[in-house]
N, CA, C and O of each residue as an XYZ file, in Angstrom:
316
protein
N      -7.156    134.420     -5.611
C      -6.832    133.141     -5.222
C      -6.065    133.150     -3.821
O      -5.006    133.768     -3.710
N      -6.595    132.487     -2.817
C      -6.007    132.478     -1.527
C      -4.736    131.747     -1.310
O      -4.227    131.134     -2.248
N      -4.234    131.768     -0.228
C      -3.010    131.011      0.119
C      -3.331    129.547      0.458
O      -4.481    129.234      0.768
N      -2.361    128.665      0.407
C      -2.587    127.300      0.797
C      -2.593    127.100      2.247
O      -2.039    127.923      2.976
N      -3.193    126.044      2.726
C      -3.216    125.773      4.123
C      -1.797    125.301      4.579
O      -1.046    124.679      3.828
N      -1.482    125.643      5.872
C      -0.129    124.998      6.322
C      -0.626    124.223      7.621
O      -1.641    124.508      8.255
N       0.249    123.214      7.900
C      -0.086    122.453      8.969
C       0.416    123.244     10.284
O       1.513    123.802     10.261
N      -0.316    123.278     11.306
C       0.101    123.924     12.586
C       0.868    122.906     13.337
O       0.272    121.955     13.843
N       2.079    123.032     13.439
C       2.891    122.253     14.348
C       4.177    122.954     14.702
O       4.555    123.906     14.019
N       4.853    122.533     15.720
C       6.050    123.252     16.241
C       7.153    123.215     15.149
O       7.339    122.166     14.532
N       7.844    124.252     14.907
C       8.941    124.362     13.937
C      10.177    123.938     14.709
O      10.533    124.534     15.725
N      10.850    122.852     14.186
C      11.981    122.287     14.865
C      13.285    123.123     14.691
O      14.104    123.166     15.609
N      13.483    123.793     13.505
C      14.668    124.634     13.273
C      14.508    125.848     14.126
O      13.518    126.569     13.995
N      15.481    126.109     15.024
C      15.395    127.297     15.920
C      15.321    128.640     15.253
O      14.487    129.486     15.575
N      16.274    128.817     14.259
C      16.293    130.096     13.530
C      15.058    130.324     12.747
O      14.588    131.461     12.715
N      14.446    129.277     12.063
C      13.163    129.441     11.355
C      12.128    129.747     12.319
O      11.289    130.596     12.018
N      12.077    129.119     13.525
C      11.101    129.309     14.508
C      11.034    130.774     14.982
O       9.976    131.395     15.086
N      12.272    131.281     15.265
C      12.422    132.688     15.625
C      11.991    133.666     14.523
O      11.330    134.661     14.819
N      12.331    133.416     13.323
C      11.894    134.359     12.212
C      10.351    134.269     12.119
O       9.698    135.297     11.941
N       9.774    133.098     12.231
C       8.304    132.937     12.134
C       7.645    133.735     13.264
O       6.708    134.506     13.053
N       8.180    133.514     14.484
C       7.577    134.181     15.671
C       7.653    135.715     15.438
O       6.660    136.393     15.703
N       8.778    136.295     14.955
C       8.877    137.714     14.762
C       7.768    138.181     13.711
O       7.036    139.151     13.912
N       7.729    137.438     12.645
C       6.707    137.830     11.575
C       5.291    137.887     12.103
O       4.537    138.843     11.923
N       4.976    136.735     12.801
C       3.567    136.595     13.325
C       3.294    137.485     14.396
O       2.178    138.003     14.435
N       4.214    137.772     15.357
C       4.083    138.763     16.345
C       3.789    140.104     15.694
O       2.801    140.754     16.034
N       4.596    140.506     14.806
C       4.348    141.894     14.072
C       2.966    141.837     13.521
O       2.250    142.800     13.794
N       2.468    140.892     12.804
C       1.107    140.898     12.270
C       0.070    140.851     13.285
O      -0.977    141.456     13.055
N       0.214    140.207     14.392
C      -0.671    140.137     15.498
C      -0.824    141.470     16.235
O      -1.910    141.864     16.660
N       0.324    142.140     16.361
C       0.309    143.549     17.046
C      -0.400    144.569     16.007
O      -1.141    145.465     16.412
N      -0.139    144.379     14.744
C      -0.844    145.219     13.776
C      -2.356    145.166     13.777
O      -3.106    146.141     13.746
N      -2.719    143.815     13.821
C      -4.192    143.509     13.823
C      -4.859    143.995     15.120
O      -6.006    144.442     15.104
N      -4.166    143.909     16.187
C      -4.767    144.493     17.460
C      -4.980    146.051     17.431
O      -5.951    146.614     17.935
N      -3.937    146.679     16.771
C      -3.997    148.141     16.650
C      -5.234    148.463     15.673
O      -6.056    149.327     15.979
N      -5.314    147.773     14.564
C      -6.390    148.019     13.638
C      -7.785    147.725     14.270
O      -8.736    148.465     14.019
N      -7.907    146.641     15.094
C      -9.122    146.426     15.699
C      -9.465    147.547     16.638
O     -10.633    147.935     16.660
N      -8.529    148.132     17.450
C      -8.764    149.212     18.280
C      -9.235    150.436     17.559
O     -10.172    151.081     18.031
N      -8.626    150.814     16.404
C      -9.017    151.978     15.582
C     -10.345    151.725     14.951
O     -11.270    152.526     15.080
N     -10.444    150.644     14.285
C     -11.716    150.465     13.381
C     -12.983    150.339     14.258
O     -14.037    150.876     13.915
N     -12.863    149.617     15.400
C     -14.084    149.384     16.127
C     -14.199    150.236     17.417
O     -15.169    150.100     18.163
N     -13.220    151.100     17.669
C     -13.165    151.952     18.832
C     -13.352    151.090     20.070
O     -14.224    151.306     20.911
N     -12.462    150.088     20.120
C     -12.440    149.148     21.247
C     -11.215    149.226     22.046
O     -10.167    149.578     21.506
N     -11.262    148.935     23.258
C     -10.177    148.882     24.126
C      -9.494    147.487     24.010
O     -10.033    146.468     24.443
N      -8.277    147.501     23.400
C      -7.553    146.182     23.189
C      -6.267    146.141     23.882
O      -5.453    147.063     23.818
N      -6.077    144.965     24.606
C      -4.762    144.709     25.205
C      -4.228    143.454     24.743
O      -4.993    142.495     24.644
N      -2.903    143.334     24.420
C      -2.375    142.154     23.919
C      -0.984    142.006     24.607
O      -0.192    142.947     24.662
N      -0.730    140.764     25.133
C       0.513    140.484     25.774
C       1.118    139.201     25.166
O       0.477    138.150     25.156
N       2.300    139.297     24.686
C       2.913    138.077     24.037
C       4.237    137.829     24.854
O       4.925    138.793     25.191
N       4.577    136.599     25.159
C       5.878    136.169     25.725
C       6.510    135.359     24.743
O       5.895    134.427     24.225
N       7.846    135.669     24.400
C       8.569    134.747     23.618
C       9.085    133.485     24.324
O       8.982    133.382     25.547
N       9.630    132.541     23.583
C      10.217    131.396     24.198
C      11.338    131.641     25.247
O      11.636    130.806     26.100
N      11.939    132.861     25.113
C      13.029    133.262     25.970
C      12.453    134.108     27.167
O      13.190    134.584     28.030
N      11.166    134.253     27.160
C      10.569    135.055     28.228
C      10.391    136.496     28.018
O       9.858    137.173     28.898
N      10.811    137.037     26.878
C      10.622    138.432     26.576
C       9.198    138.843     26.439
O       8.382    138.093     25.903
N       8.889    139.965     26.891
C       7.561    140.499     26.887
C       7.360    141.413     25.771
O       8.227    142.259     25.549
N       6.297    141.341     25.030
C       5.729    142.218     24.004
C       4.391    142.560     24.357
O       3.613    141.675     24.715
N       4.016    143.854     24.287
C       2.658    144.240     24.640
C       2.121    145.320     23.750
O       2.851    146.087     23.122
N       0.770    145.345     23.723
C       0.139    146.573     23.129
C      -1.164    146.865     23.866
O      -1.903    145.948     24.226
N      -1.429    148.101     24.080
C      -2.610    148.499     24.748
C      -3.215    149.719     23.969
O      -2.505    150.692     23.715
N      -4.407    149.666     23.626
C      -4.964    150.789     22.889
C      -5.173    152.066     23.784
O      -5.296    153.199     23.320
N      -5.197    151.750     25.128
C      -5.347    152.950     26.043
C      -4.713    152.484     27.357
O      -4.637    151.297     27.673
N      -4.276    153.477     28.083
C      -3.754    153.121     29.404
C      -4.726    152.464     30.313
O      -4.294    151.742     31.212
N      -5.955    152.644     30.165
C      -6.922    152.027     31.030
C      -6.933    150.493     30.678
O      -7.089    149.654     31.565
N      -6.763    150.152     29.357
C      -6.915    148.719     29.054
C      -5.587    148.082     29.613
O      -5.630    146.967     30.133
N      -4.478    148.742     29.516
C      -3.317    148.137     30.068
C      -3.334    147.976     31.692
O      -2.923    146.962     32.256
N      -3.798    148.972     32.279
C      -3.899    148.991     33.698
C      -4.787    147.880     34.168
O      -4.444    147.234     35.158
N      -5.916    147.602     33.528
C      -6.742    146.496     33.852
C      -6.065    145.128     33.631
O      -6.366    144.167     34.339
N      -5.164    145.044     32.659
C      -4.509    143.809     32.408
C      -3.428    143.668     33.438
O      -3.204    142.557     33.919
N      -2.802    144.633     33.777
C      -1.706    144.635     34.927
C      -2.389    144.223     36.227
O      -1.896    143.343     36.932
N      -3.460    144.818     36.532
C      -4.124    144.538     37.890
C      -4.605    143.054     37.852
O      -4.462    142.337     38.842
N      -5.174    142.602     36.706
C      -5.621    141.238     36.643
C      -4.454    140.251     36.878
O      -4.565    139.289     37.638
N      -3.319    140.543     36.177
C      -2.193    139.727     36.322
C      -1.548    139.699     37.692
O      -1.056    138.672     38.160
N      -1.569    140.887     38.329
C      -1.002    141.030     39.731
C      -1.763    140.229     40.638
O      -1.180    139.573     41.502
N      -3.140    140.215     40.516
C      -3.877    139.496     41.526
C      -4.298    138.113     41.031
O      -5.143    137.499     41.682
N      -3.783    137.589     39.950
C      -4.068    136.331     39.344
C      -5.572    136.118     39.128
O      -6.151    135.081     39.450
N      -6.147    137.161     38.569
C      -7.635    136.935     38.259
C      -7.881    136.069     37.029
O      -8.989    135.605     36.762
N      -6.769    135.874     36.283
C      -6.881    134.939     35.191
C      -5.547    134.218     35.036
O      -4.510    134.688     35.503
N      -5.598    133.059     34.368
C      -4.335    132.220     34.275
C      -3.983    132.302     32.767
O      -4.780    132.035     31.868
N      -2.671    132.709     32.586
C      -2.074    132.771     31.233
C      -1.716    131.474     30.693
O      -1.576    131.339     29.478
N      -1.556    130.498     31.509
C      -0.987    129.126     31.090
C      -2.159    128.117     31.046
O      -1.952    126.944     30.734
């Protein structure tokens, strides 16, 4: 039996929002790592918290370098 659906909306309570962000960030980073290992893919992931803190994952230095170069020269828009 699966989990029930949740409605996707902003969490008003600041501490609950931070806890949820931490849990989901951890899960997202884990999935990115699994994808890189299982599929032998180059994976890069960048997450910014609401306070502007940076969290990142790169399966190889080459993947991270491409992401940094793209960001430096504004080859894509994060917002």
